[in-house]
N, C-alpha and C positions, 0 to 999 in steps of 0.2 A: 187193818192194820192200823199200828199209828207210828208216821214215820219221825224218828229222831235222828236222822243223817244227813240234815242239812251242810253240813260242814262239808260232805263227799262231793254233795251235788242237788240240786233243787230242778221242781218238775218245771218245764216251760209253761210258761204263764199265757194265758191263751190272747191276752191282747198282745203279746210278743207273736204268738205267732200270726196273728189277724196282720199285724205290721210288716211281717216277712213272707206272706204267704205271697203281694204281686211278683214278688221277687224269685220269686220259687217254680214262676210260671208265667206269665205272659210280659216281665222285665226280666227277662232273660239276658240281654246285655252284657258284654265286657265292658266295664268302665274306661278299658285305654283305646276302645273302636273311637274314629273320627263321625259318624254319623250318627241319628237319631237315635237309635235304640242304644247306641254305647252312649252318646249324649244323656239318656234317663237313668240309665243304669251311674254313670258319672256324677248325677247332682244327686241319688240318694244318695251314694257314696257319701260324700261332703255336706251332704244335712245332716248327716246321723255324724261325721265327726265332728262338724257346729255345737251338736248336742250333747256330745260330751266331752265337748272343753269346756263348754255351760257349765258343768254338771263339776267339773277341776277345777275352773277360775282359771283354766289354761287357755293358747292359744291354740285354732284348728290345726295350725303347723305342726304344734310337739306334740301329736295323737300320731300313733302307730297302731296300724290292727293288725295283731298277730293269730297266731291259732289256738294261744290261750296264755294261762299264767305261768307254767313251763318256760316258754318260747319267750314271754315278755322277761322274765328271771335272765335266764339267758341271754338274753339282747342285750338286756341292759347291763348286765355285769362286765359280760365279756366285752359288749360293746365300749364302755367306757374306758377297761381296762386295757384294751388294746391301742388307743388312742394316747396314749401315756404323757397325759397333758404336763404330768409332774413327778410320776415314777412308775417301781414295780412294786408297791405294797399295799396291801385290800385288807381292808377288818369288816368281819363277821360278829355273829354272836354262833352259841352254842346249840341252840334253839332253830334254827330257821326250818325254812321246808327244804329238803333234798334239792330240789331244784336252784336253791342258790347255793346250798353247800358244794352240790356235786361242781355249780360252774366254776366255785371259788378254788376248790381240789385241783379239777383240770388247769387250772392259769396256773398252778404250785407246779405242777408235772412242767408249763412252759418256765420257770425260772422267778415267777411274782413270790414275793414273800406274803404269807397270807399268817395275821390275827385274829384267833378265834378269839371270842370271850368270854368269861364265865357268866353265868346268869346265878340268881339266888335261888331259894327253896321254891319261890313264888314263880321263876320264870322270868326277872327280872333284869336288866341292864343296866349297872350301875351306872350313870353316865361319870362318876369318878373314876372309873376302869377305863370307859373309851378313854376322856380325856386324856389319860397317863398314857395310853397306845396310840394317840394319835403321832404323826412324823411328820416332817417338813416334807417326805416323801412318799405321803400318803395319797393313794389316788382313788381310792374310793369306800366309803362305808354303806352296806347294807343291812339295815334293821328294819325287820319285821313289827307290822304295823300291830300285828295281835296273831297270835299261835293259832294255829289250824284243832292241837292236841288236847290245849290245857285253855286258850284262848282268855291267856293274859295281855290286857295289853300294853303295849313298850311305852318309855318318857320320851317319843318321838321330837315332842320341843324341846326339850330338855338335849336331845342329841344334836337337835339341826342349833339349837345356841352352840354347842363345840366346835360341830365342823362348819358352816356357813363363816363366821369370821375368816376362816383360814382358807375357803376357797374349797374345801375338798367336796365333791358331788355326794350327793346323802342321795342312797336309794332304798327306796322299803318297797317292800311285798306287800303288800293290801289287797290280796285275794279274800281273807276272812272279814279285813274290814268293810272292806264293799257293802252296802247297803246298813249297813250300822253306825258308820265312822266319819266324823269328816272328812271328805278330801279333798279341799281346799290345800291348790297344792301352795300356795304362796304363804297361810298360814299353818302352813304343815311344815314349811323353811325345807322340802324335797328336790332334786334336781331330776331323777326321775323315780316310779311308779308303776307300778305292774296289777292288772286286774282283770281276775279271768270273769267267765257271763255264766259259764252253767254252774256259779254259786248263787244268780241272783234272778233265775227264771228265764235266761236265757238259753240258748243252744250250746251245746258241746261244740269245743272245736275253735271259739270264739272268745277274742281278749284284746287287750290292747300295753299299748306303752306309752308310757310319758314320757319324755327326755325335753329338759328344759332349753330352749335356743337358746344358742350358744356354748350349750356344755360337749367340749368334744366326744366322739361318739361314730364308731364303727358302726357300717349294717352286717347284722351276722350270715344274712341270708342274701348272695348276689343272682342278678338277670337282669329279665329286662327294666329292672328301675322303679316301678310301682313301689306307690308311698312313698313318693320324696326321693327314692335312692334306697329307703332307708329297710326297706324288706320287700324284696321281689318277690314276684310272684300275683297272677292274677285275685284280684280280691275276692272274699266271699260277701257278695252285696247283701243279700240278705239276710246274713250272721250278723252284720255290721249294724244294719238296720235293727235285727231283731236287741243286737248289744245297744243299742243306743237306747231301743226304748226299755227296755230294763233297767238303765242304770235311772230312767227318767223318775220311772215308778217309785224306784227302791228308797228307802227311807221311810221316815213318819215319827211317830211319838216312840221314842223305846221304854217311858218309864213301866205299862203294864205289861209287858214282854219280861221287865227288869223282877216286876213283882213276880211275874209265875217261877221267875226262873230259882229266885231266892227261894221261895214258897216248896218249888221241888227239892231243893238242897238242903232244906229243913226236914223235912219227911225222909229224905232217904239217910239222912244225918240221923234223924231221931230212931229209924224203925232199923237198921242196921249200925250197930256202935261200933262195931270195927271199920267203916269205912272208911276213908280221907280222903278230902276235897283236896284236886290238883289245880292248882293255878292258883293266881290272884282271887285272894276272897271277895274282892272289891270293882277292881282291873281290869276287868274280864265283859266276853263279851256278850249282851245282852242275850244273844240266843245260846249260853255255850254252860254247860255242867258237866263235869269232868271228873272222876273219883277210881280211887285204888281199891280194892277190897282182898285185902291180904290174908291169907290162908286158902283161896280160892282159887279159879282160872279163868280170866277173862274171857276165853275163847268159849270154855263150859257155859257162861254166865248170857255172851251172844247167845249163843242155840240157845236156852232155856226162852231166855225175853225173847226170842221169836218163834216159837214153840206159844206164846203165852201174846203175839201179834204184836209185841215191841222189837221196831228194828233200828237196831242204834251200831257202834262199832268199836272196835277197842284202842281207834288210836288215829293216825292217819290213813285215809285210804290208800295212797299210793306205798304204803306198806304192809297192806291186808295180804295172810298168807306168811309171812315171815315171823321164825321163828324167833328172832332176836328181841328182846325187849327194844321199848322205845326211848331211840337217844335222848327224845327231848326230856324224859323224865326221870332216865339216868343221870343226863346236867345239870336238873332238879337235884338231884341228891337218893333221889329214892334207890336201894340195892334192887338190883336185879330182877329177884324171886318176885320182890315188890311191883314191880312196873309192869311184869307181868300177867297180872289182874285187872290194868285198865278198864275203864269202860267210859266211852265218851256219850254223852248225850247231845244234840243239836239241833234246833228247831227254828222254825220262821214264823214268823208273825200269824201266821195262818193258825199255829198252834192254841188250841183251848187251855182254859182250867181244866177242862174234864177232860181231856186227853193227858196232862202232866199229873194230875192226881191219879188215875189209872195207871202210868206209866210207874208214878212212884211205890204205888200197892203192890205191883208187878215185881217189881226189885228188889225188895223184902221178901216176898216168895220167892223170888230164883234165886236168890244166896241163899234161904234156907234148904232149898232143894239140891244145890251143890254140893253146900256141907257135907248134906246129909248124905 
């Protein structure tokens, strides 16, 4: 099997498992317990927090461990909005992850006014559109760093250049960007950031939320006051250690991956003349290639590719099984029929030239078989 669905999840890295292992067994303490077993767990937890803060260029006190990207998105958006430092107006974009869009829809039911920005045919938010939407009572802007379906990388620096002078908190869902793009919060100009572990070779069920100090924010989960009162509940020490290890190991030279991706895209477009590349042609994640194949069925293509040993997806894993066309693609201007022919290929740094060469050949064969 050739696995090309890394945007959905990635395998647990051996180094991550080895770092976690002691805290799955002998180092079993509760980090809130005031004895040596608990203190040992506390030291491991805080060491993981410091390591993550270093990667982000943040303070350890600004890092909160969560159950994953969805919780981090919910906590950031609802937490900042409910603090109501400025007003009850929220801005986001039409192609955000459901964790963001459903959070803002929830707040709309509570009386918040929501502005959802359109995107262009490549999935980019126009800074000019954001500028026109900003108001004195805008309490939060949430713009994804990179899209999970089409890989488009937003102009985040231009976005923050608009929000920062006005003191408007900017949150970014960086779940897909982590491991590929710069995560230094100061250079990005963000006041909140969400990251998920299982996209990086850490286990499922762990994520982080960065919230810049002095940003008004209310916790989503109340209880015993763990995580400095920001997220109550006994921390998963092993997973936190795994998250820090995965984040330290992530990154590297993107150029070879970009070259493989571009060769793959060229092969598919050459071998399947009707194929349409989705997402920005150059401002896209290194390991992301996505297409629509008009006149076919995306699900039929996936099944045919799986029978040939190629594992990929039709879009967001969170929407798997849905009969509806991708909201991301329809927001980018694709009609519903074409959007339902989408196939997404996403890979990590371990994917080889041979893997992608084989996959490109099988895509062309699969399309011929489906059309026939």
